[in-house]
C-alpha positions in Angstrom: 153.3 -293.2 -48.7 149.5 -292.8 -48.9 147.8 -291.7 -52.1 146.6 -288.5 -50.5 150.1 -287.5 -49.4 151.8 -288.4 -52.7 153.2 -285.1 -54.0 152.8 -286.3 -57.6 149.0 -286.0 -57.2 149.4 -282.3 -57.6 151.8 -282.4 -60.6 150.5 -280.1 -63.3 149.9 -281.7 -66.7 148.9 -280.6 -70.1 145.9 -282.7 -71.1 144.9 -283.4 -74.7 142.3 -283.6 -76.2 140.8 -280.9 -74.1 137.3 -282.3 -74.2 138.4 -285.4 -72.2 140.2 -283.3 -69.5 137.2 -283.2 -67.2 136.5 -280.5 -64.7 139.3 -279.0 -62.7 137.0 -278.4 -59.7 136.6 -274.7 -60.5 134.3 -272.6 -62.7 136.7 -269.7 -63.1 137.4 -270.3 -66.8 133.7 -270.3 -67.6 133.0 -267.1 -65.6 136.1 -265.2 -66.8 134.5 -263.7 -69.9 131.7 -262.2 -67.7 133.7 -261.4 -64.6 132.6 -257.8 -64.9 128.9 -258.7 -64.7 126.9 -258.6 -61.5 127.5 -261.6 -59.2 124.8 -262.9 -56.9 125.8 -265.4 -54.1 122.9 -267.5 -53.0 122.5 -269.0 -49.5 119.4 -271.1 -50.2 118.6 -273.5 -53.0 120.8 -275.6 -55.3 122.1 -272.6 -57.3 125.1 -271.2 -55.4 126.3 -268.5 -57.8 124.3 -266.5 -60.3 126.1 -264.2 -62.7 123.7 -262.0 -64.8 124.1 -259.4 -67.6 123.5 -255.9 -66.2 119.9 -256.0 -67.4 119.5 -259.6 -66.2 118.4 -260.9 -69.6 121.3 -263.4 -69.6 121.7 -265.6 -66.6 124.6 -268.0 -65.8 123.9 -270.3 -62.8 126.5 -272.5 -61.0 125.0 -275.5 -59.3 127.9 -276.8 -57.3 126.4 -280.1 -56.1 124.2 -281.1 -59.1 124.8 -283.3 -62.1 123.9 -280.2 -64.3 126.7 -277.9 -63.0 125.9 -275.0 -65.3 122.6 -273.6 -66.4 122.6 -270.7 -68.8 119.6 -268.9 -70.1 118.6 -265.8 -72.1 115.2 -264.0 -72.3 113.7 -261.0 -74.0 113.2 -259.3 -70.6 114.6 -259.8 -67.1 111.2 -261.1 -65.9 110.3 -263.1 -69.0 110.6 -266.9 -69.4 113.9 -268.1 -71.0 113.9 -268.1 -74.7 116.6 -270.9 -74.6 118.6 -272.9 -72.1 122.0 -274.5 -72.2 123.2 -276.9 -69.5 126.7 -278.4 -68.9 127.2 -281.3 -66.6 129.8 -281.7 -63.8 132.4 -283.5 -66.1 132.4 -280.8 -68.8 135.6 -278.7 -68.8 134.9 -275.1 -67.8 137.0 -274.1 -70.8 134.2 -275.4 -73.1 131.6 -273.4 -71.1 133.9 -270.4 -71.8 133.2 -270.8 -75.5 129.6 -270.0 -74.8 130.1 -267.3 -72.2 132.6 -265.5 -74.4 130.1 -265.4 -77.3 127.4 -264.1 -74.9 129.6 -261.4 -73.5 130.3 -260.3 -77.1 126.7 -260.4 -78.1 125.6 -258.5 -75.1 128.1 -255.7 -75.6 126.6 -255.1 -79.1 123.0 -255.1 -77.9 120.7 -252.4 -76.8 118.5 -253.4 -73.8 116.0 -250.6 -74.6 115.5 -252.0 -78.1 115.2 -255.6 -76.7 117.7 -256.8 -79.3 120.9 -258.8 -79.3 122.2 -261.7 -81.3 121.8 -263.9 -78.2 118.1 -263.7 -78.9 118.3 -264.5 -82.7 116.4 -267.4 -84.2 118.4 -270.5 -84.9 119.3 -271.4 -88.4 117.0 -273.8 -90.2 120.1 -275.7 -91.4 121.6 -278.0 -88.7 125.2 -277.7 -90.0 125.4 -274.0 -89.0 125.4 -275.0 -85.4 128.3 -277.5 -85.7 130.3 -276.2 -88.6 133.5 -276.0 -86.5 133.3 -279.7 -85.9 132.7 -280.5 -89.6 135.7 -278.3 -90.5 137.8 -280.3 -87.9 136.9 -283.6 -89.7 134.2 -284.9 -87.4 132.3 -287.6 -89.4 128.6 -288.0 -89.9 127.3 -291.4 -88.8 124.2 -293.4 -89.3 121.2 -292.0 -87.5 117.4 -292.4 -87.2 115.0 -290.2 -89.1 115.0 -286.7 -87.7 118.4 -286.9 -86.1 122.0 -286.3 -87.1 125.1 -287.7 -85.4 128.7 -286.5 -85.7 131.7 -288.3 -84.2 135.2 -287.0 -83.6 138.0 -288.7 -85.5 139.1 -290.5 -82.2 135.6 -291.7 -81.6 135.6 -290.3 -78.1 133.4 -287.3 -78.6 130.3 -286.5 -80.7 127.2 -284.4 -81.2 123.6 -285.6 -81.4 121.2 -283.2 -83.3 117.4 -283.4 -83.3 116.5 -281.9 -86.6 112.7 -282.1 -86.0 112.9 -279.8 -83.0 109.9 -281.1 -81.1 109.2 -277.9 -79.3 110.7 -274.6 -78.1 112.0 -276.2 -74.9 113.0 -279.6 -76.4 116.6 -280.7 -76.3 117.8 -280.1 -79.8 121.6 -280.4 -79.6 123.9 -282.4 -77.3 127.6 -282.3 -77.4 129.3 -285.2 -75.5 132.8 -286.4 -74.8 134.1 -289.5 -73.0 132.8 -293.0 -72.2 129.4 -293.3 -70.7 129.5 -293.0 -66.9 129.0 -290.7 -64.0 132.6 -289.5 -63.8 133.6 -289.9 -67.4 131.1 -288.4 -69.8 130.9 -284.6 -70.4 127.6 -283.4 -71.8 126.4 -280.0 -73.0 122.7 -279.7 -74.0 121.0 -276.8 -75.9 117.3 -276.3 -76.3 115.6 -275.8 -79.7 115.6 -272.0 -79.8 119.3 -271.6 -78.9 121.0 -269.3 -81.6 123.1 -271.4 -83.9 126.2 -269.2 -83.6 126.2 -269.8 -79.8 126.3 -273.5 -80.2 129.0 -273.1 -82.9 131.1 -271.0 -80.5 130.9 -273.8 -78.0 131.6 -276.5 -80.6 134.7 -274.5 -81.8 136.3 -274.9 -78.4 135.7 -278.7 -78.5 137.3 -278.8 -82.0 140.4 -276.9 -80.7 143.6 -278.9 -80.3 144.8 -276.6 -77.5 145.5 -278.7 -74.3 144.5 -277.5 -70.9 146.2 -277.7 -67.5 145.1 -280.2 -64.9 146.6 -281.6 -61.7 147.2 -285.3 -61.9 144.5 -286.2 -59.3 141.9 -284.4 -61.4 142.2 -287.0 -64.2 139.7 -289.8 -63.8 141.5 -293.1 -63.8 139.4 -294.4 -66.7 140.4 -291.4 -68.8 144.2 -291.7 -68.4 144.6 -294.3 -71.2 142.5 -292.1 -73.5 144.4 -288.8 -73.2 147.9 -287.5 -73.8 149.5 -286.2 -70.6 152.5 -283.9 -70.8 154.2 -282.7 -67.6 154.4 -278.9 -67.1 158.0 -278.7 -66.0 160.3 -275.7 -65.2 162.5 -274.3 -67.9 165.9 -275.9 -68.3 167.7 -272.6 -68.2 165.8 -269.8 -66.5 168.5 -267.3 -67.4 167.9 -267.7 -71.1 165.3 -265.9 -73.2 162.2 -268.1 -73.6 158.5 -268.0 -74.0 156.5 -268.4 -70.7 155.2 -271.9 -70.0 151.6 -272.5 -68.8 153.1 -272.9 -65.3 154.7 -269.5 -65.5 151.5 -268.0 -66.6 149.6 -269.6 -63.7 152.2 -268.4 -61.2 152.0 -264.9 -62.5 148.2 -264.9 -62.5 148.2 -266.1 -58.9 150.6 -263.3 -57.8 148.5 -260.7 -59.6 145.3 -262.1 -58.1 146.7 -261.8 -54.6 147.5 -258.2 -55.1 144.1 -257.5 -56.7 142.2 -259.3 -53.9 144.1 -257.3 -51.3 142.9 -254.1 -52.9 139.3 -254.7 -53.9 137.9 -258.2 -54.8 135.8 -257.9 -57.9 136.2 -261.0 -60.0 135.6 -264.7 -59.4 139.4 -265.3 -59.4 139.9 -262.5 -56.8 137.2 -264.1 -54.6 138.9 -267.5 -55.0 142.2 -266.1 -53.7 140.6 -264.5 -50.7 138.8 -267.7 -49.9 142.1 -269.5 -49.8 143.5 -266.8 -47.5 140.5 -266.9 -45.1 139.9 -270.6 -44.4 139.4 -269.8 -40.7 136.4 -267.6 -41.3 132.8 -268.9 -40.9 131.0 -270.6 -43.8 128.4 -267.8 -43.8 131.2 -265.2 -44.2 132.7 -267.2 -47.0 129.4 -267.3 -48.9 128.8 -263.6 -48.5 132.2 -262.2 -49.2 134.6 -264.8 -50.6 132.7 -267.6 -52.3 134.1 -268.5 -55.7 132.8 -271.1 -58.2 135.6 -273.4 -56.9 133.9 -273.8 -53.6 131.5 -276.5 -54.6 132.8 -278.1 -57.7 132.7 -281.7 -56.4 129.6 -283.4 -55.0 129.8 -284.0 -51.2 128.7 -287.0 -49.2 125.5 -285.1 -48.3 124.7 -284.3 -52.0 121.5 -285.6 -53.6 121.7 -289.0 -55.3 123.7 -288.8 -58.6 121.7 -288.7 -61.8 122.8 -291.3 -64.4 124.5 -290.0 -67.5 122.6 -290.4 -70.7 
């Protein structure tokens, strides 16, 4: 039996720690908190999907074939230069991106575009710990660092954060969260520029500090990561007749069924579009991009992609 035809490749597993789970080939989790915002599907250029706040002050770009898979910015006005930028590479779990997009959705809901306000435009704290307090609370240790920098490392030594306390300029890279060994397919990286509000970095860090596992299919786990993570099969219940709490597999099956019904009525969310794409594989690529493209469509670099950028 070939590796590609092996049914165990698609076995669903709970992966822990979550920050070592890698990408599942879909951006749905990262876009879910802002699924009600306008979606713009782009035919030209590296950015394939752009989700914006209704006033376009917040922009979330999906670059399906690039090393930096996500690029998120916020500005005082729709046509102004970004006040800050956050990027997430192609190995970063979308669940970590969701920590930031959830906080952005909450901040935007409490803002007034006519007053040009919103916490997502706040000045960062002058104290570096405010941005990474969830990691300190989770027992991440401070290590030796050069002047002007702070380094924290997870208890397992497999994740960390590098902080530039001197903040060399408004667009300088000030905070980098990382997880996994160095390498193109193994290291997740999230980078925030100097003017990123501290509470937004903290919201992202809180997800990294969480002990909640995530679901992945076996083939999605990089072979070098398998010895570093705990893999728990997501199996069926022993007695389906008994009263029990739903398993992650139950939740996923229910979500798929509901998504099919929603997509048949009126596709509005990224998940709906993903379902319709699966049901319309015979349509032309142009039709897919205009009506059914979901973040899943270009999660992995293709043979024609640009040369990979080396991880830091």
